[in-house]
C-alpha positions as CSV (number, residue, x, y, z in Angstrom):
1,M,102.1,120.8,124.5
2,Y,101.4,118.1,126.8
3,D,99.5,120.8,128.8
4,V,97.2,121.4,126.1
5,L,96.6,117.7,125.9
6,E,95.9,116.9,129.2
7,Y,93.7,120.1,129.7
8,L,91.2,119.1,126.4
9,A,91.4,115.3,128.1
10,S,90.4,116.5,131.6
11,G,87.4,118.2,130.1
12,M,88.4,122.0,129.9
13,T,87.1,123.6,126.6
14,E,89.3,125.4,124.0
15,T,87.7,128.6,125.3
16,E,89.0,127.9,128.7
17,I,92.2,127.2,127.7
18,L,93.0,130.3,125.7
19,A,91.7,132.3,128.6
20,D,94.1,130.6,130.5
21,F,97.0,131.2,128.4
22,P,96.4,134.2,126.4
23,D,99.4,133.6,124.3
24,L,97.7,130.7,122.9
25,E,95.4,131.3,119.7
26,R,92.8,128.8,118.7
27,E,95.2,127.5,115.8
28,D,98.0,126.6,118.3
29,I,95.5,124.3,120.1
30,R,94.6,122.6,116.6
31,A,98.3,122.3,115.8
32,V,98.7,120.3,119.0
33,L,95.8,118.0,118.0
34,M,97.5,117.6,114.6
35,F,100.7,116.7,116.1
36,A,99.4,114.3,118.8
37,A,97.6,112.8,115.9
38,E,100.3,112.5,113.3
39,R,103.0,110.6,116.1
40,E,100.2,108.5,117.1
41,R,99.6,107.5,113.5
42,R,103.3,107.0,113.1
43,L,103.6,104.7,116.3
44,V,100.6,102.7,115.2
45,S,102.1,102.0,111.4
46,I,105.6,100.7,112.8
47,P,105.8,97.5,112.5
48,P,107.3,94.9,115.7
49,E,110.4,93.7,115.2
């Protein structure tokens, strides 16, 4: 998962990632992005103690 996020952050396109990792599908990349967004949303919404 982190690899996919790093590749996207470095400027790789979904097409390039899929070419490098033939076992992945476009939906897998979207799932990684959704997971990261949800994780970030939870971190931001937790009030500090």
